C-alpha positions as CSV (number, residue, x, y, z in Angstrom):
1,X,3.9,-30.5,-12.9
2,X,2.5,-28.5,-10.2
3,X,5.6,-27.9,-8.5
4,X,7.3,-26.2,-11.7
5,X,4.3,-24.0,-12.0
6,X,4.1,-23.0,-8.4
7,X,8.3,-22.7,-8.5
8,X,7.9,-20.5,-11.6
9,X,4.7,-18.2,-10.1
10,X,7.4,-17.7,-7.3
11,X,10.2,-16.9,-8.9
12,X,8.1,-14.3,-11.3
13,X,6.3,-12.7,-7.8
14,X,10.2,-12.5,-6.4
15,X,11.4,-11.0,-9.6
16,X,8.8,-8.0,-9.1
17,X,9.5,-7.3,-5.8
18,X,13.2,-7.2,-6.4
19,X,12.7,-4.4,-9.1
20,X,9.8,-2.6,-7.0
21,X,12.2,-2.8,-3.8
22,X,14.9,-1.2,-6.0
23,X,12.6,1.6,-6.7
24,X,11.6,1.9,-3.3
25,X,15.2,2.1,-2.4
26,X,16.2,4.6,-4.6
27,X,13.4,6.8,-3.9
28,X,13.2,6.6,0.0
29,X,17.3,7.5,-0.1
30,X,17.8,10.6,2.2
31,X,14.2,11.1,2.6
32,X,14.3,8.6,5.8
33,X,16.9,7.7,8.6
34,X,18.7,4.4,8.0
35,X,17.0,2.9,10.9
36,X,13.7,3.6,10.0
37,X,14.7,2.3,6.3
38,X,16.3,-1.0,7.8
39,X,12.9,-1.7,9.6
40,X,10.7,-0.9,6.7
41,X,12.8,-3.3,3.9
42,X,12.2,-6.6,5.4
43,X,8.1,-5.6,5.8
44,X,8.1,-3.9,2.4
45,X,9.8,-7.5,1.2
46,X,7.5,-9.9,2.6
47,X,4.4,-7.5,1.7
48,X,5.1,-7.1,-1.4
49,X,6.4,-10.8,-2.3
50,X,2.8,-12.2,-1.3
51,X,0.9,-9.2,-3.4
52,X,3.0,-10.1,-6.7
53,X,2.5,-14.4,-5.8
54,X,-0.8,-14.7,-4.4
55,X,-2.7,-14.3,-7.8
56,X,-1.3,-16.8,-9.9
57,X,-3.6,-20.0,-10.1
58,X,-1.0,-22.7,-9.1
59,X,-0.6,-20.0,-5.6
60,X,-4.2,-20.1,-5.6
61,X,-4.5,-24.0,-5.8
62,X,-2.1,-24.8,-3.3
63,X,-3.6,-22.4,-0.9
64,X,-6.8,-24.2,-1.2
65,X,-5.3,-27.4,-0.6
66,X,-3.5,-26.6,2.7
67,X,-7.2,-24.7,3.6
68,X,-8.7,-27.9,2.9
69,X,-6.8,-29.9,5.0
70,X,-8.6,-28.5,8.3
71,X,-11.5,-25.9,8.3
72,X,-9.7,-23.3,10.5
73,X,-6.9,-23.6,8.5
74,X,-8.6,-20.8,6.5
75,X,-8.1,-18.3,9.1
76,X,-3.7,-18.8,9.6
77,X,-3.5,-16.2,6.7
78,X,-5.3,-13.6,7.7
79,X,-3.9,-13.9,11.0
80,X,-0.3,-14.0,10.0
81,X,-1.1,-10.3,8.0
82,X,-2.6,-8.7,11.2
83,X,0.2,-10.4,13.1
84,X,2.7,-8.5,10.9
85,X,0.8,-5.6,10.9
86,X,0.7,-5.5,14.4
87,X,4.5,-5.9,14.9
88,X,5.4,-3.2,12.7
89,X,3.3,-1.1,14.5
90,X,4.7,-1.7,17.8
91,X,8.1,-1.5,16.8
92,X,7.5,1.7,15.4
93,X,6.1,3.0,18.3
94,X,2.7,3.3,17.1
95,X,-0.3,2.5,19.6
96,X,-2.1,-0.7,18.4
97,X,-5.3,0.3,20.0
98,X,-5.9,3.5,18.6
99,X,-8.1,4.3,16.3
100,X,-10.9,1.8,15.0
101,X,-9.1,-1.8,15.7
102,X,-12.0,-3.7,15.9
103,X,-13.5,-2.6,12.6
104,X,-10.2,-3.6,11.1
105,X,-10.4,-7.0,12.5
106,X,-14.4,-7.4,11.2
107,X,-12.6,-6.5,7.8
108,X,-9.7,-8.7,8.0
109,X,-12.3,-11.5,9.6
110,X,-15.8,-11.1,8.8
111,X,-15.8,-12.5,5.1
112,X,-13.1,-15.4,5.5
113,X,-15.6,-16.4,8.3
114,X,-18.7,-16.4,6.4
115,X,-17.3,-18.1,3.6
116,X,-15.7,-20.3,5.7
117,X,-18.5,-21.3,7.2
118,X,-21.1,-21.7,4.1
119,X,-18.8,-21.7,1.3
120,X,-18.9,-24.1,-1.6
121,X,-16.9,-23.0,-4.4
122,X,-19.0,-24.9,-7.0
123,X,-21.7,-22.7,-5.9
124,X,-23.2,-20.0,-8.0
125,X,-22.7,-16.6,-7.5
126,X,-25.2,-15.3,-5.4
127,X,-26.8,-12.3,-3.3
128,X,-24.1,-13.8,-0.2
129,X,-21.3,-12.9,-2.4
130,X,-22.5,-9.3,-3.3
131,X,-23.4,-8.6,0.4
132,X,-19.8,-9.7,1.3
133,X,-18.2,-7.7,-1.2
134,X,-20.5,-4.5,0.0
135,X,-20.4,-5.2,3.8
136,X,-16.6,-5.9,3.5
137,X,-16.0,-2.4,1.6
138,X,-18.5,-0.3,3.6
139,X,-16.3,0.5,6.8
140,X,-13.8,2.2,5.0
141,X,-16.4,4.8,4.1
142,X,-16.6,5.6,7.8
143,X,-13.5,4.9,9.6
144,X,-9.6,5.0,9.0
145,X,-6.7,3.6,10.6
146,X,-5.3,6.1,13.6
147,X,-2.0,4.8,13.3
148,X,0.9,5.2,10.9
149,X,1.9,2.2,8.8
150,X,4.0,3.8,6.4
151,X,6.9,2.3,4.9
152,X,8.9,3.5,5.9
153,X,7.1,5.0,9.0
154,X,8.6,8.6,8.4
155,X,10.2,8.5,5.2
156,X,8.5,9.0,2.2
157,X,5.1,7.6,2.3
158,X,6.2,5.2,-0.8
159,X,3.4,2.9,0.4
160,X,1.3,1.7,3.8
161,X,1.1,-2.1,5.3
162,X,-2.5,-1.2,6.0
163,X,-3.1,-0.5,2.3
164,X,-1.2,-3.4,0.7
165,X,-3.2,-5.8,3.4
166,X,-6.7,-4.8,2.3
167,X,-5.8,-5.4,-1.0
168,X,-4.4,-9.1,0.1
169,X,-7.1,-9.7,1.9
170,X,-9.4,-8.9,-0.8
171,X,-7.8,-11.7,-3.3
172,X,-7.6,-14.2,-0.3
173,X,-11.3,-14.0,0.1
174,X,-12.5,-14.1,-3.1
175,X,-10.1,-15.4,-5.6
176,X,-8.5,-18.6,-2.8
177,X,-11.4,-18.6,0.1
178,X,-14.6,-18.0,-2.7
179,X,-12.9,-19.4,-5.4
180,X,-14.0,-17.1,-7.9
181,X,-12.4,-17.6,-11.2
182,X,-10.4,-14.8,-13.7
183,X,-10.0,-12.5,-10.8
184,X,-6.6,-11.7,-12.5
185,X,-4.2,-10.3,-10.0
186,X,-1.0,-11.4,-11.5
187,X,2.3,-9.3,-12.3
188,X,2.8,-10.8,-15.6
189,X,4.1,-9.1,-19.0
190,X,2.1,-9.7,-21.9
191,X,2.9,-7.8,-24.8
192,X,-0.3,-7.9,-26.5
193,X,-1.8,-7.2,-23.1
194,X,0.4,-4.4,-22.7
195,X,-0.3,-3.1,-26.5
196,X,-4.2,-3.2,-25.5
197,X,-3.8,-1.4,-22.4
198,X,-2.1,1.4,-24.1
199,X,-4.3,1.5,-27.3
200,X,-7.2,2.1,-24.9
201,X,-5.6,4.9,-22.6
202,X,-4.4,6.5,-25.5
203,X,-7.9,6.4,-27.1
204,X,-9.8,7.9,-24.0
205,X,-7.3,10.8,-23.5
206,X,-8.0,11.9,-26.8
207,X,-11.4,11.8,-26.6
208,X,-10.9,13.8,-23.6
209,X,-8.5,16.1,-25.0
210,X,-10.8,16.8,-27.7
211,X,-13.8,16.9,-25.4
212,X,-12.4,18.9,-22.3
213,X,-11.3,21.5,-24.8
214,X,-14.2,21.8,-26.5
215,X,-16.2,22.8,-22.7
216,X,-13.3,24.7,-21.5
217,X,-12.4,21.6,-18.8
218,X,-8.8,21.5,-20.0
219,X,-5.9,23.6,-20.5
220,X,-2.6,23.2,-21.6
221,X,0.2,25.0,-18.8
222,X,3.1,22.9,-20.2
223,X,6.3,21.9,-18.0
224,X,8.6,24.8,-15.8
225,X,11.0,22.1,-14.7
226,X,14.1,20.3,-16.3
227,X,13.4,17.7,-18.8
228,X,15.0,15.3,-16.0
229,X,13.1,16.7,-13.5
230,X,9.8,16.1,-14.9
231,X,10.5,12.4,-16.0
232,X,11.5,11.3,-12.5
233,X,8.3,13.3,-10.9
234,X,6.2,11.3,-13.6
235,X,7.5,7.9,-13.2
236,X,7.1,8.1,-9.3
237,X,3.6,9.6,-9.5
238,X,2.9,6.8,-11.7
239,X,4.2,4.1,-9.0
240,X,2.8,6.0,-6.0
241,X,-0.5,5.9,-8.3
242,X,-0.3,2.5,-9.5
243,X,0.0,1.0,-5.6
244,X,-2.6,3.4,-3.7
245,X,-5.0,4.0,-6.1
246,X,-5.5,2.4,-9.2
247,X,-4.3,-1.4,-8.0
248,X,-6.7,-1.0,-5.4
249,X,-9.5,-0.1,-7.2
250,X,-9.0,-2.3,-10.1
251,X,-9.0,-5.4,-7.6
252,X,-12.4,-4.4,-6.6
253,X,-14.3,-3.0,-9.2
254,X,-13.4,-5.0,-11.8
255,X,-11.2,-8.0,-10.9
256,X,-14.4,-9.0,-8.1
257,X,-17.0,-7.0,-9.1
258,X,-17.5,-7.0,-13.0
259,X,-16.5,-10.4,-12.7
260,X,-19.1,-11.3,-10.4
261,X,-21.3,-9.6,-12.4
262,X,-21.0,-11.2,-15.6
263,X,-20.9,-14.7,-14.2
264,X,-24.0,-14.1,-12.2
265,X,-25.5,-12.5,-15.6
266,X,-24.4,-15.7,-17.4
267,X,-25.8,-17.9,-14.8
268,X,-29.4,-16.4,-15.4
269,X,-29.3,-16.9,-18.9
270,X,-30.6,-13.2,-19.4
271,X,-29.0,-10.1,-19.6
272,X,-31.7,-7.9,-20.5
273,X,-33.3,-7.8,-16.7
274,X,-30.0,-6.8,-15.4
275,X,-29.2,-4.3,-17.9
276,X,-32.7,-2.9,-17.4
277,X,-32.8,-2.4,-13.7
278,X,-28.7,-1.6,-14.0
279,X,-29.9,1.2,-16.3
280,X,-32.8,2.6,-14.4
281,X,-30.9,2.5,-10.9
282,X,-27.9,4.4,-12.2
283,X,-29.7,7.1,-14.9
284,X,-31.4,8.3,-11.3
285,X,-28.2,8.1,-9.8
286,X,-26.4,10.3,-12.6
287,X,-29.5,12.7,-12.8
288,X,-29.4,13.4,-8.8
289,X,-25.4,13.6,-9.1
290,X,-25.5,16.3,-11.8
291,X,-28.5,18.1,-10.3
292,X,-27.2,18.2,-6.7
293,X,-23.5,20.1,-7.6
294,X,-22.6,23.5,-8.9
295,X,-21.7,23.9,-12.5
296,X,-23.1,23.6,-16.0
297,X,-24.0,20.7,-18.0
298,X,-26.1,19.1,-15.1
299,X,-27.4,16.8,-17.8
300,X,-23.7,15.2,-18.6
301,X,-23.3,12.4,-16.5
302,X,-27.0,11.0,-17.0
303,X,-25.8,11.6,-21.2
304,X,-22.9,9.5,-20.7
305,X,-25.1,6.9,-18.4
306,X,-27.6,6.6,-21.5
307,X,-24.4,6.5,-23.9
308,X,-22.7,3.2,-21.9
309,X,-26.1,1.6,-21.2
310,X,-26.9,1.6,-25.4
311,X,-23.9,0.7,-26.4
312,X,-23.8,-2.3,-24.2
313,X,-27.4,-2.7,-25.4
314,X,-26.2,-3.5,-28.8
315,X,-23.0,-5.5,-27.9
316,X,-25.0,-8.2,-26.2
317,X,-27.8,-7.6,-28.7
318,X,-25.4,-8.9,-31.0
319,X,-24.6,-12.4,-28.9
320,X,-20.3,-12.4,-30.2
321,X,-19.1,-11.3,-26.8
322,X,-20.1,-13.7,-23.9
323,X,-23.4,-13.3,-22.2
324,X,-23.8,-10.1,-19.4
325,X,-19.9,-9.2,-20.3
326,X,-21.0,-5.6,-21.6
327,X,-24.4,-5.2,-19.4
328,X,-21.7,-5.6,-16.2
329,X,-18.8,-3.2,-17.8
330,X,-22.0,-0.5,-18.0
331,X,-23.1,-1.2,-14.6
332,X,-19.2,-1.2,-13.3
333,X,-18.3,1.6,-15.2
334,X,-21.4,4.2,-14.4
335,X,-21.2,3.0,-10.7
336,X,-17.6,3.9,-10.7
337,X,-18.1,7.4,-12.0
338,X,-20.7,8.0,-9.8
339,X,-18.8,7.3,-6.6
340,X,-16.7,9.8,-8.0
341,X,-19.0,12.6,-6.4
342,X,-16.6,13.7,-4.0
343,X,-15.0,15.4,-7.0
344,X,-17.5,18.1,-6.8
345,X,-17.1,18.2,-10.5
346,X,-19.8,17.5,-12.9
347,X,-17.7,16.7,-15.9
348,X,-15.1,15.3,-14.0
349,X,-17.8,12.4,-12.9
350,X,-19.1,12.2,-16.6
351,X,-15.5,11.0,-17.9
352,X,-15.1,8.8,-14.7
353,X,-17.6,6.7,-16.0
354,X,-16.4,6.8,-19.3
355,X,-12.6,5.7,-17.4
356,X,-14.7,2.8,-15.6
357,X,-15.6,1.8,-19.1
358,X,-12.2,1.8,-20.3
359,X,-10.7,0.3,-17.5
360,X,-13.2,-2.5,-17.5
361,X,-12.6,-3.3,-21.3
362,X,-9.1,-4.1,-20.3
363,X,-9.4,-6.0,-17.9
364,X,-12.0,-8.2,-20.4
365,X,-9.7,-8.2,-23.2
366,X,-6.4,-8.9,-20.9
367,X,-8.5,-10.7,-18.1
368,X,-5.4,-8.8,-15.8
369,X,-6.1,-6.3,-13.2
370,X,-2.4,-5.3,-13.5
371,X,-3.3,-3.8,-17.2
372,X,-6.5,-2.2,-16.2
373,X,-4.6,-0.8,-13.1
374,X,-2.0,0.2,-15.7
375,X,-4.7,2.5,-18.0
376,X,-6.2,3.6,-14.6
377,X,-2.5,5.0,-13.6
378,X,-2.1,6.6,-17.2
379,X,-5.4,8.0,-16.9
380,X,-4.9,9.6,-13.5
381,X,-1.3,10.8,-14.4
382,X,-2.0,11.8,-17.6
383,X,-2.3,15.4,-16.9
384,X,1.0,16.0,-15.6
385,X,2.5,13.3,-18.8
386,X,0.7,15.9,-21.6
387,X,1.4,19.0,-19.3
388,X,-2.4,19.8,-19.1
389,X,-4.7,21.4,-16.0
390,X,-8.4,20.2,-15.3
391,X,-10.5,23.0,-14.7
392,X,-12.8,21.3,-11.9
């Protein structure tokens, strides 16, 4: 039975990889040399096949069994990832020592080593887990890899091995080594989940359109290109957004952070303390964001924070949805919005908080990062889909 489940997981991941590879070949045709494309395709197949199978429960169980045979088996997977990364760079004439290779090694190995030494998969979620989450992501704010690992190397930039490698590392560390349940990094088609994702997206965009038009944040610009060109542009913009942005952010914000917060609150048997602390800290942060940026409606991020936390409060009080589910949703949703400070737009940040709630709600209902990433992708490309422009 276990072998059948593992086989089915590998088959589904393989089919998803084939579909994406066909799109990859279509998109990159004529954008790079045949030699570059032939060199990129094997690495593309390997990395995306692993990405599409790693989150399945049967694959996770197989990894856990393998890692349990010897203590240091836990280091084999990240070592293989790094080896493939460096081989690809060497084959394409990149200097593997350029930039910050030590920080890359830290990001890949540090959380694995910590969990490998202290981890008990039955241990409750605690400060070690949240500390490792922050420490594993922290370096990305301060360094970028100097090497070009695009697939293909000088072509369209369909994706980059370094980007996929960090996603795979996140799934491996938290879902496999730590044993965090319901990370939901599974590319499966479920019509009910798809319907949920589409309804959340349409509801969010209806709100954004009505609100945005009322405050002159959104303008209708329509389309200037032929329909075929517009459709192709939308399709590949969506694919790029899904792979480059949405899947990464939804894995770490929803599949890991929101997931861990919900479990931690549930362990404590009380959501109110977490709600109060999260509300106070994030309300202060929302006021700071609003009043340090130029523009009108400086109160807007704080107002959204109040609305989302108030909603979470009454949903928690109803005791119908599980302890801590909506408290963690409010915390991660507002945090997600506030970290978009770099957008330098007060209204955009407030709407990003609402979007964070929408993505997190989708994750709660589907238990799948890929569906929250789908909503994220549709939101990010919504202006292109509907012919709109945001006046930041």
